[in-house]
C-alpha positions in Angstrom: -30.2 6.3 -17.7 -31.0 3.5 -19.7 -32.3 0.1 -18.0 -34.1 1.5 -14.9 -33.1 3.2 -11.5 -29.5 4.0 -11.2 -27.3 2.3 -8.6 -24.2 2.9 -6.3 -22.2 0.5 -4.6 -19.2 0.5 -2.1 -18.9 -3.2 -1.7 -15.0 -3.8 -1.3 -14.6 -2.4 2.5 -18.2 -2.6 3.5 -18.0 -4.3 7.0 -20.7 -3.8 9.7 -18.3 -1.2 11.5 -17.8 0.7 8.1 -21.1 0.7 6.5 -22.2 3.9 8.4 -19.2 5.8 7.1 -19.8 4.4 3.7 -23.2 5.6 3.7 -22.1 9.1 4.7 -19.5 9.3 2.0 -22.0 8.3 -0.7 -25.1 10.6 0.7 -22.4 13.6 0.4 -21.5 12.4 -3.0 -25.2 11.9 -4.1 -26.3 15.3 -2.9 -23.4 17.0 -5.2 -24.6 14.9 -8.0 -28.1 16.1 -7.4 -27.1 19.7 -7.4 -25.1 19.1 -10.6 -28.4 17.6 -12.4 -27.2 14.2 -12.5 -29.6 11.0 -11.5 -28.2 9.3 -8.7 -29.7 6.9 -5.9 -29.9 8.0 -2.3 -28.7 5.1 -0.9 -26.0 2.5 -1.5 -27.1 -0.8 -3.0 -25.9 -3.9 -0.7 -26.1 -7.5 -2.2 -26.4 -8.9 -5.4 -24.1 -10.2 -7.7 -20.9 -7.9 -8.1 -20.0 -9.0 -11.4 -23.4 -8.0 -13.0 -23.4 -4.8 -10.9 -19.9 -3.6 -12.1 -21.4 -4.3 -15.8 -24.7 -2.5 -15.3 -25.3 0.7 -17.4 -27.1 1.8 -14.4 -23.9 2.2 -12.0 -23.4 5.7 -11.2 -20.7 4.9 -9.0 -18.8 1.7 -7.6 -15.6 0.3 -6.6 -14.3 -2.8 -8.1 -10.8 -4.9 -7.5 -8.0 -4.3 -10.0 -7.8 -7.6 -11.4 -11.5 -7.7 -12.7 -10.8 -4.3 -13.9 -8.0 -5.4 -16.0 -9.2 -8.5 -17.2 -13.0 -7.8 -17.9 -13.9 -4.3 -17.1 -11.7 -1.6 -18.4 -13.1 -1.3 -21.9 -16.5 -1.2 -20.5 -16.6 1.2 -17.2 -15.4 4.5 -16.8 -12.4 4.9 -14.5 -13.1 7.4 -12.0 -10.0 7.6 -9.7 -7.7 5.3 -7.1 -8.2 5.9 -3.5 -5.4 6.7 -1.1 -5.3 5.1 2.4 -3.5 5.8 5.5 -3.0 2.3 6.4 0.5 0.3 6.7 1.2 -1.5 3.3 -0.4 1.6 1.1 1.6 4.2 -0.4 0.2 7.0 -2.6 -2.8 5.2 -4.5 -1.3 1.6 -4.3 -1.5 -1.3 -1.8 -0.2 -4.7 -1.1 -1.3 -8.1 0.4 0.1 -9.2 3.8 0.4 -13.3 3.6 -0.4 -14.3 6.9 0.1 -17.5 8.8 -1.3 -18.6 12.5 0.5 -17.1 15.6 1.3 -20.5 16.8 2.7 -22.0 13.6 6.4 -22.3 13.9 7.0 -21.6 10.1 8.5 -18.2 9.5 9.5 -18.0 5.8 7.2 -18.6 2.8 9.4 -21.4 1.4 8.7 -23.4 4.7 4.8 -23.3 3.6 5.5 -25.7 0.8 2.6 -28.5 0.8 0.7 -26.3 3.1 -3.0 -25.5 2.9 -3.9 -21.8 1.4 -7.3 -19.8 1.8 -8.0 -17.8 -1.3 -10.6 -15.1 -1.3 -11.7 -15.4 -5.0 -10.1 -16.6 -8.2 -10.4 -13.0 -9.5 -9.0 -11.2 -6.4 -5.9 -9.3 -7.2 -4.8 -9.3 -3.5 -6.3 -12.6 -2.6 -4.7 -14.5 -5.8 -2.8 -12.4 -8.1 -0.4 -10.8 -5.6 -0.3 -14.0 -3.6 0.8 -15.8 -6.6 3.5 -13.4 -7.4 4.9 -13.7 -4.0 5.1 -17.5 -4.6 6.1 -17.8 -8.0 10.0 -17.5 -7.2 9.6 -20.4 -4.8 7.3 -22.4 -6.8 10.0 -23.6 -9.4 7.2 -24.5 -12.0 5.6 -26.7 -9.7 2.2 -26.7 -7.7 3.2 -25.1 -4.1 0.4 -26.0 -1.8 -1.5 -29.3 -1.1 -4.8 -27.8 -1.0 -6.5 -24.6 -1.8 -9.8 -23.6 0.3 -11.7 -20.7 -1.7 -13.5 -18.8 1.0 -15.2 -15.9 -0.6 -13.9 -12.9 1.3 -10.6 -11.5 3.1 -12.5 -12.0 6.4 -13.3 -15.3 5.7 -9.7 -16.2 4.6 -8.2 -14.5 7.9 -10.7 -16.6 9.6 -9.6 -19.9 7.9 -6.1 -19.3 9.0 -6.7 -18.4 12.6 -8.9 -21.3 12.9 -6.6 -23.7 11.2 -8.8 -24.7 8.3 -5.9 -23.1 6.0 -2.0 -22.4 6.9 -1.6 -19.3 4.6 -3.6 -16.5 3.0 -3.1 -13.2 1.5 -5.1 -10.4 2.8 -5.4 -7.0 1.1 -3.8 -4.6 3.8 -6.6 -2.0 3.9 -9.0 -5.0 4.7 -6.4 -6.3 7.4 -6.2 -2.9 8.9 -10.2 -2.6 9.0 -10.5 -6.3 10.3 -8.1 -5.2 13.0 -10.6 -2.6 14.2 -13.8 -4.7 14.0 -12.4 -8.2 14.5 -9.5 -7.5 16.6 -9.9 -11.3 18.5 -9.2 -12.8 15.0 -6.5 -10.8 13.8 -4.6 -11.2 17.2 -4.6 -14.8 16.1 -2.7 -14.5 12.7 0.9 -12.9 12.0 2.2 -11.6 8.8 4.7 -13.8 7.3 5.6 -11.7 4.0 4.6 -8.7 2.1 3.5 -9.0 -1.6 4.6 -6.5 -4.6 2.5 -3.3 -4.5 -0.3 -2.7 -7.1 -2.8 0.1 -7.7 -5.5 0.7 -5.0 -9.1 -0.6 -5.8 -10.6 1.6 -8.6 -13.6 3.8 -8.2 -15.7 3.1 -11.5 -18.9 4.1 -13.0 -20.8 2.9 -16.2 -19.0 3.4 -19.7 -22.6 4.4 -20.9 -23.0 7.2 -18.3 -21.4 10.0 -20.7 -18.4 12.3 -20.4 -20.4 15.0 -18.6 -22.2 12.9 -15.9 -18.6 11.1 -15.3 -16.9 14.3 -14.8 -19.7 15.5 -12.4 -19.1 12.1 -10.5 -15.5 12.7 -10.4 -16.1 16.1 -9.1 -18.7 15.2 -6.3 -16.3 12.4 -5.2 -13.4 14.4 -4.7 -15.6 17.3 -3.1 -16.7 14.8 -0.5 -13.3 13.6 0.1 -12.2 17.2 0.9 -15.4 18.0 3.0 -14.4 18.7 6.5 -17.8 17.5 7.7 -16.9 14.0 6.8 -13.4 13.7 8.2 -14.9 11.3 10.7 -16.0 9.0 8.1 -12.9 9.1 6.1 -11.1 8.4 9.4 -13.3 5.3 9.8 -12.4 4.1 6.2 -8.7 5.0 6.5 -9.5 7.0 3.3 -7.1 10.0 2.7 -8.2 10.9 -0.6 -8.2 9.8 -4.3 -6.1 10.4 -7.2 -6.7 10.5 -10.9 -5.7 7.4 -12.9 -5.8 6.2 -16.4 -6.4 2.4 -17.3 -2.7 2.4 -18.2 -1.8 2.8 -14.5 -3.5 -0.8 -13.9 -1.5 -2.5 -16.7 1.2 -3.4 -13.9 -1.7 -5.9 -12.6 -1.3 -7.7 -15.8 2.4 -7.5 -15.9 2.3 -9.2 -12.3 0.4 -12.1 -13.7 2.4 -12.3 -16.9 5.7 -12.7 -14.7 4.4 -15.3 -12.6 3.3 -17.4 -15.8 6.8 -16.8 -17.2 8.3 -18.2 -14.0 6.1 -21.2 -14.7 3.5 -20.7 -12.3 0.4 -19.5 -13.9 -2.1 -20.6 -11.6 -2.2 -20.3 -7.6 -1.8 -24.0 -6.7 
């Protein structure tokens, strides 16, 4: 592999209480890659700039968000599979956002939050921004909906911003919401779901496009074998991970279509 030692990342749902399960899933996948003669790291890489890691020619295995996949990555990376999760809001290999408010907020419908402050995990988040925008576009009527946007850097931080009163609404990916309920129950109990966004494909597993067809197929085979391994049942349960499905880049085109539909309604930017 060009450019140095290979890397593997599972950053999207890597909380302190899920890290061990992610490590176990990767260790089992890496062992199978070793048997197949594919060079792979023994341990996951944590930290560093995700945008650079997703585009790295050294990426043997990773997970990204659907929005950057469609807007920046699809022509550069190899699409391995889409995960399926067991949590509320997930159907097949798809998920959605839960739009949340503080439990003590008397407002119940999204329309009542015009002029409120919103927490945004990242400008390029599908669930934190794109699906949030889609839910609001019919209500915005071509005008800014919020008085302020607070960029937080993560779904956990967005949830905390709403719970602590620094923002009034946020869109939280339903897998993150379920996992945060397990690890930050005291925080999740302080918010309530106002609405659910449209569905979109779940966060794709990817590898570098320079990996080559044989190695990419081996990664896919190793992943599916790990997801079927009875010895990993506990790790999969911790992650809420039922399995994965074969997908194509065309399956993610709906992410871009969701963006286009919001723009056609006069709401091209979450504001």
